[in-house]
KOLGU-4560 file (N, C-alpha, C; in nm, 3 decimals, padded with zeros to 5 digits):
<recs>
<n_xx: -22.548 n_yy: -09.335 n_zz: 13.558 ca_xx: -22.632 ca_yy: -09.426 ca_zz: 13.636 c_xx: -22.777 c_yy: -09.408 c_zz: 13.593 mol: A seq: 1 type: MET>
<n_xx: -22.845 n_yy: -09.519 n_zz: 13.588 ca_xx: -22.987 ca_yy: -09.519 ca_zz: 13.554 c_xx: -23.069 c_yy: -09.538 c_zz: 13.682 mol: A seq: 2 type: ALA>
<n_xx: -23.194 n_yy: -09.504 n_zz: 13.675 ca_xx: -23.286 ca_yy: -09.518 ca_zz: 13.787 c_xx: -23.381 c_yy: -09.633 c_zz: 13.757 mol: A seq: 3 type: LEU>
<n_xx: -23.402 n_yy: -09.721 n_zz: 13.856 ca_xx: -23.489 ca_yy: -09.837 ca_zz: 13.842 c_xx: -23.585 c_yy: -09.846 c_zz: 13.960 mol: A seq: 4 type: PHE>
<n_xx: -23.704 n_yy: -09.900 n_zz: 13.933 ca_xx: -23.798 ca_yy: -09.936 ca_zz: 14.039 c_xx: -23.815 c_yy: -10.087 c_zz: 14.030 mol: A seq: 5 type: MET>
<n_xx: -23.787 n_yy: -10.154 n_zz: 14.140 ca_xx: -23.809 ca_yy: -10.298 ca_zz: 14.139 c_xx: -23.928 c_yy: -10.334 c_zz: 14.227 mol: A seq: 6 type: ASP>
<n_xx: -23.986 n_yy: -10.450 n_zz: 14.199 ca_xx: -24.105 ca_yy: -10.496 ca_zz: 14.268 c_xx: -24.082 c_yy: -10.640 c_zz: 14.313 mol: A seq: 7 type: VAL>
<n_xx: -24.114 n_yy: -10.664 n_zz: 14.439 ca_xx: -24.106 ca_yy: -10.798 ca_zz: 14.497 c_xx: -24.248 c_yy: -10.840 c_zz: 14.536 mol: A seq: 8 type: HIS>
<n_xx: -24.283 n_yy: -10.964 n_zz: 14.507 ca_xx: -24.414 ca_yy: -11.020 ca_zz: 14.544 c_xx: -24.387 c_yy: -11.136 c_zz: 14.640 mol: A seq: 9 type: HIS>
<n_xx: -24.424 n_yy: -11.119 n_zz: 14.767 ca_xx: -24.401 ca_yy: -11.223 ca_zz: 14.867 c_xx: -24.534 c_yy: -11.281 c_zz: 14.912 mol: A seq: 10 type: LEU>
<n_xx: -24.552 n_yy: -11.409 n_zz: 14.891 ca_xx: -24.676 ca_yy: -11.475 ca_zz: 14.936 c_xx: -24.683 c_yy: -11.475 c_zz: 15.087 mol: A seq: 11 type: ASN>
<n_xx: -24.800 n_yy: -11.445 n_zz: 15.141 ca_xx: -24.820 ca_yy: -11.449 ca_zz: 15.285 c_xx: -24.793 c_yy: -11.319 c_zz: 15.357 mol: A seq: 12 type: GLY>
<n_xx: -24.763 n_yy: -11.214 n_zz: 15.284 ca_xx: -24.740 ca_yy: -11.085 ca_zz: 15.348 c_xx: -24.596 c_yy: -11.068 c_zz: 15.392 mol: A seq: 13 type: GLY>
<n_xx: -24.567 n_yy: -10.949 n_zz: 15.443 ca_xx: -24.433 ca_yy: -10.914 ca_zz: 15.486 c_xx: -24.445 c_yy: -10.806 c_zz: 15.592 mol: A seq: 14 type: VAL>
<n_xx: -24.349 n_yy: -10.799 n_zz: 15.682 ca_xx: -24.352 ca_yy: -10.693 ca_zz: 15.783 c_xx: -24.257 c_yy: -10.581 c_zz: 15.746 mol: A seq: 15 type: THR>
<n_xx: -24.292 n_yy: -10.461 n_zz: 15.784 ca_xx: -24.207 ca_yy: -10.345 ca_zz: 15.758 c_xx: -24.072 c_yy: -10.363 c_zz: 15.827 mol: A seq: 16 type: ALA>
<n_xx: -24.070 n_yy: -10.426 n_zz: 15.943 ca_xx: -23.944 ca_yy: -10.448 ca_zz: 16.015 c_xx: -23.851 c_yy: -10.540 c_zz: 15.936 mol: A seq: 17 type: ALA>
<n_xx: -23.906 n_yy: -10.646 n_zz: 15.876 ca_xx: -23.824 ca_yy: -10.736 ca_zz: 15.795 c_xx: -23.769 c_yy: -10.665 c_zz: 15.672 mol: A seq: 18 type: ASP>
<n_xx: -23.850 n_yy: -10.580 n_zz: 15.611 ca_xx: -23.806 ca_yy: -10.506 ca_zz: 15.493 c_xx: -23.697 c_yy: -10.405 c_zz: 15.532 mol: A seq: 19 type: VAL>
<n_xx: -23.710 n_yy: -10.343 n_zz: 15.647 ca_xx: -23.607 ca_yy: -10.250 ca_zz: 15.694 c_xx: -23.474 c_yy: -10.322 c_zz: 15.712 mol: A seq: 20 type: ALA>
<n_xx: -23.476 n_yy: -10.443 n_zz: 15.764 ca_xx: -23.353 ca_yy: -10.523 ca_zz: 15.780 c_xx: -23.293 c_yy: -10.556 c_zz: 15.644 mol: A seq: 21 type: LYS>
<n_xx: -23.377 n_yy: -10.595 n_zz: 15.549 ca_xx: -23.328 ca_yy: -10.627 ca_zz: 15.415 c_xx: -23.269 c_yy: -10.502 c_zz: 15.349 mol: A seq: 22 type: ALA>
<n_xx: -23.334 n_yy: -10.388 n_zz: 15.366 ca_xx: -23.283 ca_yy: -10.263 ca_zz: 15.309 c_xx: -23.147 c_yy: -10.228 c_zz: 15.369 mol: A seq: 23 type: HIS>
<n_xx: -23.132 n_yy: -10.247 n_zz: 15.498 ca_xx: -23.002 ca_yy: -10.222 ca_zz: 15.565 c_xx: -22.895 c_yy: -10.313 c_zz: 15.504 mol: A seq: 24 type: LYS>
<n_xx: -22.929 n_yy: -10.438 n_zz: 15.478 ca_xx: -22.833 ca_yy: -10.530 ca_zz: 15.416 c_xx: -22.797 c_yy: -10.482 c_zz: 15.275 mol: A seq: 25 type: ALA>
<n_xx: -22.896 n_yy: -10.429 n_zz: 15.201 ca_xx: -22.867 ca_yy: -10.373 ca_zz: 15.069 c_xx: -22.767 c_yy: -10.258 c_zz: 15.081 mol: A seq: 26 type: ASP>
<n_xx: -22.790 n_yy: -10.168 n_zz: 15.177 ca_xx: -22.702 ca_yy: -10.053 ca_zz: 15.195 c_xx: -22.560 c_yy: -10.097 c_zz: 15.232 mol: A seq: 27 type: LEU>
<n_xx: -22.550 n_yy: -10.204 n_zz: 15.309 ca_xx: -22.418 ca_yy: -10.255 ca_zz: 15.349 c_xx: -22.345 c_yy: -10.321 c_zz: 15.233 mol: A seq: 28 type: ASP>
<n_xx: -22.416 n_yy: -10.365 n_zz: 15.131 ca_xx: -22.360 ca_yy: -10.441 ca_zz: 15.019 c_xx: -22.341 c_yy: -10.357 c_zz: 14.894 mol: A seq: 29 type: THR>
<n_xx: -22.420 n_yy: -10.254 n_zz: 14.874 ca_xx: -22.429 ca_yy: -10.183 ca_zz: 14.747 c_xx: -22.299 c_yy: -10.120 c_zz: 14.698 mol: A seq: 30 type: GLN>
<n_xx: -22.214 n_yy: -10.074 n_zz: 14.787 ca_xx: -22.094 ca_yy: -10.000 ca_zz: 14.748 c_xx: -22.003 c_yy: -10.075 c_zz: 14.653 mol: A seq: 31 type: GLY>
<n_xx: -21.985 n_yy: -10.202 n_zz: 14.676 ca_xx: -21.890 ca_yy: -10.275 ca_zz: 14.591 c_xx: -21.943 c_yy: -10.299 c_zz: 14.450 mol: A seq: 32 type: LYS>
<n_xx: -22.071 n_yy: -10.271 n_zz: 14.427 ca_xx: -22.131 ca_yy: -10.288 ca_zz: 14.294 c_xx: -22.166 c_yy: -10.155 c_zz: 14.229 mol: A seq: 33 type: TYR>
<n_xx: -22.133 n_yy: -10.044 n_zz: 14.294 ca_xx: -22.164 ca_yy: -09.913 ca_zz: 14.238 c_xx: -22.313 c_yy: -09.885 c_zz: 14.227 mol: A seq: 34 type: GLY>
<n_xx: -22.389 n_yy: -09.939 n_zz: 14.321 ca_xx: -22.535 ca_yy: -09.929 ca_zz: 14.322 c_xx: -22.575 c_yy: -09.843 c_zz: 14.441 mol: A seq: 35 type: VAL>
<n_xx: -22.687 n_yy: -09.773 n_zz: 14.430 ca_xx: -22.736 ca_yy: -09.692 ca_zz: 14.541 c_xx: -22.887 c_yy: -09.714 c_zz: 14.558 mol: A seq: 36 type: SER>
<n_xx: -22.923 n_yy: -09.791 n_zz: 14.661 ca_xx: -23.065 ca_yy: -09.809 ca_zz: 14.694 c_xx: -23.111 c_yy: -09.683 c_zz: 14.768 mol: A seq: 37 type: TYR>
<n_xx: -23.209 n_yy: -09.614 n_zz: 14.711 ca_xx: -23.249 ca_yy: -09.481 ca_zz: 14.758 c_xx: -23.365 c_yy: -09.483 c_zz: 14.856 mol: A seq: 38 type: LEU>
<n_xx: -23.470 n_yy: -09.555 n_zz: 14.821 ca_xx: -23.593 ca_yy: -09.559 ca_zz: 14.903 c_xx: -23.662 c_yy: -09.691 c_zz: 14.879 mol: A seq: 39 type: ARG>
<n_xx: -23.755 n_yy: -09.722 n_zz: 14.968 ca_xx: -23.840 ca_yy: -09.840 ca_zz: 14.948 c_xx: -23.977 c_yy: -09.813 c_zz: 15.006 mol: A seq: 40 type: TYR>
<n_xx: -24.075 n_yy: -09.888 n_zz: 14.957 ca_xx: -24.213 ca_yy: -09.881 ca_zz: 15.004 c_xx: -24.261 c_yy: -10.023 c_zz: 15.027 mol: A seq: 41 type: TRP>
<n_xx: -24.352 n_yy: -10.039 n_zz: 15.123 ca_xx: -24.400 ca_yy: -10.172 ca_zz: 15.160 c_xx: -24.553 c_yy: -10.172 c_zz: 15.168 mol: A seq: 42 type: VAL>
<n_xx: -24.613 n_yy: -10.274 n_zz: 15.110 ca_xx: -24.755 ca_yy: -10.305 ca_zz: 15.132 c_xx: -24.754 c_yy: -10.436 c_zz: 15.209 mol: A seq: 43 type: ASP>
<n_xx: -24.760 n_yy: -10.426 n_zz: 15.341 ca_xx: -24.743 ca_yy: -10.544 ca_zz: 15.427 c_xx: -24.845 c_yy: -10.653 c_zz: 15.398 mol: A seq: 44 type: GLU>
<n_xx: -24.972 n_yy: -10.619 n_zz: 15.392 ca_xx: -25.075 ca_yy: -10.722 ca_zz: 15.376 c_xx: -25.072 c_yy: -10.788 c_zz: 15.239 mol: A seq: 45 type: SER>
<n_xx: -25.033 n_yy: -10.714 n_zz: 15.136 ca_xx: -25.026 ca_yy: -10.771 ca_zz: 15.001 c_xx: -24.892 c_yy: -10.839 c_zz: 14.975 mol: A seq: 46 type: ALA>
<n_xx: -24.796 n_yy: -10.820 n_zz: 15.065 ca_xx: -24.664 ca_yy: -10.882 ca_zz: 15.046 c_xx: -24.587 c_yy: -10.821 c_zz: 14.930 mol: A seq: 47 type: GLY>
<n_xx: -24.601 n_yy: -10.690 n_zz: 14.912 ca_xx: -24.533 ca_yy: -10.623 ca_zz: 14.801 c_xx: -24.431 c_yy: -10.522 c_zz: 14.855 mol: A seq: 48 type: LYS>
<n_xx: -24.315 n_yy: -10.524 n_zz: 14.791 ca_xx: -24.207 ca_yy: -10.431 ca_zz: 14.824 c_xx: -24.164 c_yy: -10.363 c_zz: 14.695 mol: A seq: 49 type: ILE>
<n_xx: -24.142 n_yy: -10.232 n_zz: 14.702 ca_xx: -24.099 ca_yy: -10.153 ca_zz: 14.589 c_xx: -23.969 c_yy: -10.082 c_zz: 14.628 mol: A seq: 50 type: PHE>
<n_xx: -23.865 n_yy: -10.096 n_zz: 14.545 ca_xx: -23.737 ca_yy: -10.034 ca_zz: 14.576 c_xx: -23.695 c_yy: -09.942 c_zz: 14.463 mol: A seq: 51 type: CYS>
<n_xx: -23.651 n_yy: -09.822 n_zz: 14.500 ca_xx: -23.597 ca_yy: -09.728 ca_zz: 14.403 c_xx: -23.446 c_yy: -09.733 c_zz: 14.414 mol: A seq: 52 type: LEU>
<n_xx: -23.380 n_yy: -09.755 n_zz: 14.299 ca_xx: -23.236 ca_yy: -09.779 ca_zz: 14.301 c_xx: -23.168 c_yy: -09.712 c_zz: 14.182 mol: A seq: 53 type: VAL>
<n_xx: -23.050 n_yy: -09.657 n_zz: 14.207 ca_xx: -22.965 ca_yy: -09.610 ca_zz: 14.098 c_xx: -22.860 c_yy: -09.717 c_zz: 14.073 mol: A seq: 54 type: GLU>
<n_xx: -22.844 n_yy: -09.754 n_zz: 13.946 ca_xx: -22.747 ca_yy: -09.857 ca_zz: 13.910 c_xx: -22.712 c_yy: -09.843 c_zz: 13.763 mol: A seq: 55 type: ALA>
<n_xx: -22.601 n_yy: -09.903 n_zz: 13.724 ca_xx: -22.564 ca_yy: -09.902 ca_zz: 13.583 c_xx: -22.662 c_yy: -09.983 c_zz: 13.500 mol: A seq: 56 type: ASP>
<n_xx: -22.714 n_yy: -10.090 n_zz: 13.560 ca_xx: -22.809 ca_yy: -10.177 ca_zz: 13.490 c_xx: -22.890 c_yy: -10.256 c_zz: 13.592 mol: A seq: 57 type: ASP>
<n_xx: -22.997 n_yy: -10.318 n_zz: 13.545 ca_xx: -23.088 ca_yy: -10.392 ca_zz: 13.634 c_xx: -23.018 c_yy: -10.509 c_zz: 13.701 mol: A seq: 58 type: ALA>
<n_xx: -22.929 n_yy: -10.575 n_zz: 13.630 ca_xx: -22.862 ca_yy: -10.692 ca_zz: 13.688 c_xx: -22.774 c_yy: -10.653 c_zz: 13.806 mol: A seq: 59 type: GLU>
<n_xx: -22.709 n_yy: -10.538 n_zz: 13.800 ca_xx: -22.629 ca_yy: -10.492 ca_zz: 13.914 c_xx: -22.717 c_yy: -10.471 c_zz: 14.037 mol: A seq: 60 type: SER>
<n_xx: -22.834 n_yy: -10.413 n_zz: 14.016 ca_xx: -22.927 ca_yy: -10.392 ca_zz: 14.127 c_xx: -22.970 c_yy: -10.526 c_zz: 14.186 mol: A seq: 61 type: ALA>
<n_xx: -23.002 n_yy: -10.623 n_zz: 14.101 ca_xx: -23.043 ca_yy: -10.755 ca_zz: 14.150 c_xx: -22.927 c_yy: -10.829 c_zz: 14.217 mol: A seq: 62 type: ASN>
<n_xx: -22.805 n_yy: -10.806 n_zz: 14.172 ca_xx: -22.689 ca_yy: -10.869 ca_zz: 14.235 c_xx: -22.677 c_yy: -10.827 c_zz: 14.381 mol: A seq: 63 type: THR>
<n_xx: -22.701 n_yy: -10.699 n_zz: 14.407 ca_xx: -22.697 ca_yy: -10.651 ca_zz: 14.546 c_xx: -22.803 c_yy: -10.723 c_zz: 14.629 mol: A seq: 64 type: VAL>
<n_xx: -22.926 n_yy: -10.729 n_zz: 14.581 ca_xx: -23.032 ca_yy: -10.801 ca_zz: 14.655 c_xx: -22.993 c_yy: -10.947 c_zz: 14.678 mol: A seq: 65 type: HIS>
<n_xx: -22.943 n_yy: -11.011 n_zz: 14.575 ca_xx: -22.909 ca_yy: -11.154 ca_zz: 14.584 c_xx: -22.803 c_yy: -11.177 c_zz: 14.692 mol: A seq: 66 type: ARG>
<n_xx: -22.700 n_yy: -11.094 n_zz: 14.690 ca_xx: -22.593 ca_yy: -11.112 ca_zz: 14.788 c_xx: -22.634 c_yy: -11.068 c_zz: 14.928 mol: A seq: 67 type: GLU>
<n_xx: -22.710 n_yy: -10.959 n_zz: 14.938 ca_xx: -22.744 ca_yy: -10.903 ca_zz: 15.068 c_xx: -22.841 c_yy: -10.989 c_zz: 15.146 mol: A seq: 68 type: ALA>
<n_xx: -22.944 n_yy: -11.045 n_zz: 15.078 ca_xx: -23.046 ca_yy: -11.120 ca_zz: 15.151 c_xx: -23.117 c_yy: -11.226 c_zz: 15.069 mol: A seq: 69 type: HIS>
<n_xx: -23.090 n_yy: -11.234 n_zz: 14.940 ca_xx: -23.148 ca_yy: -11.339 ca_zz: 14.857 c_xx: -23.282 c_yy: -11.310 c_zz: 14.796 mol: A seq: 70 type: GLY>
<n_xx: -23.341 n_yy: -11.195 n_zz: 14.828 ca_xx: -23.474 ca_yy: -11.161 ca_zz: 14.776 c_xx: -23.462 c_yy: -11.076 c_zz: 14.649 mol: A seq: 71 type: LEU>
<n_xx: -23.438 n_yy: -11.142 n_zz: 14.537 ca_xx: -23.426 ca_yy: -11.067 ca_zz: 14.412 c_xx: -23.565 c_yy: -11.022 c_zz: 14.367 mol: A seq: 72 type: VAL>
<n_xx: -23.568 n_yy: -10.917 n_zz: 14.289 ca_xx: -23.693 ca_yy: -10.859 ca_zz: 14.243 c_xx: -23.763 c_yy: -10.951 c_zz: 14.143 mol: A seq: 73 type: ALA>
<n_xx: -23.894 n_yy: -10.952 n_zz: 14.148 ca_xx: -23.973 ca_yy: -11.025 ca_zz: 14.050 c_xx: -23.986 c_yy: -10.945 c_zz: 13.920 mol: A seq: 74 type: ASP>
<n_xx: -23.981 n_yy: -10.813 n_zz: 13.933 ca_xx: -23.990 ca_yy: -10.723 ca_zz: 13.820 c_xx: -23.897 c_yy: -10.606 c_zz: 13.847 mol: A seq: 75 type: GLU>
<n_xx: -23.839 n_yy: -10.550 n_zz: 13.740 ca_xx: -23.758 ca_yy: -10.430 ca_zz: 13.755 c_xx: -23.777 c_yy: -10.344 c_zz: 13.630 mol: A seq: 76 type: ILE>
<n_xx: -23.802 n_yy: -10.215 n_zz: 13.652 ca_xx: -23.836 ca_yy: -10.124 ca_zz: 13.545 c_xx: -23.742 c_yy: -10.004 c_zz: 13.545 mol: A seq: 77 type: TYR>
<n_xx: -23.693 n_yy: -09.965 n_zz: 13.428 ca_xx: -23.623 ca_yy: -09.836 ca_zz: 13.422 c_xx: -23.727 c_yy: -09.725 c_zz: 13.436 mol: A seq: 78 type: PRO>
<n_xx: -23.696 n_yy: -09.625 n_zz: 13.517 ca_xx: -23.790 ca_yy: -09.516 ca_zz: 13.541 c_xx: -23.718 c_yy: -09.383 c_zz: 13.532 mol: A seq: 79 type: VAL>
<n_xx: -23.794 n_yy: -09.277 n_zz: 13.514 ca_xx: -23.740 ca_yy: -09.142 ca_zz: 13.524 c_xx: -23.825 c_yy: -09.064 c_zz: 13.622 mol: A seq: 80 type: SER>
<n_xx: -23.760 n_yy: -08.978 n_zz: 13.696 ca_xx: -23.828 ca_yy: -08.904 ca_zz: 13.802 c_xx: -23.906 c_yy: -08.787 c_zz: 13.744 mol: A seq: 81 type: GLU>
<n_xx: -24.025 n_yy: -08.769 n_zz: 13.795 ca_xx: -24.108 ca_yy: -08.656 ca_zz: 13.759 c_xx: -24.157 c_yy: -08.585 c_zz: 13.883 mol: A seq: 82 type: GLY>
<n_xx: -24.236 n_yy: -08.483 n_zz: 13.866 ca_xx: -24.290 ca_yy: -08.414 ca_zz: 13.983 c_xx: -24.440 c_yy: -08.398 c_zz: 13.971 mol: A seq: 83 type: SER>
</recs>
């Protein structure tokens, strides 16, 4: 499994509560695609969401978002964890 960081850009801002609901939908959907959404971060006023996900590939990660709530990432990057 590879590690990815995805970025969503939502015009008009976003609420942390709405992102929490979307993340819950990801968790409910991810198993059938072998994906694991690990964490997320939100910049409410800028309308930006960042998701850390383990997946075989970027498309599998986006498939979970698409099916769970329809908010696919605008950008997705392979990343490696550091300290």
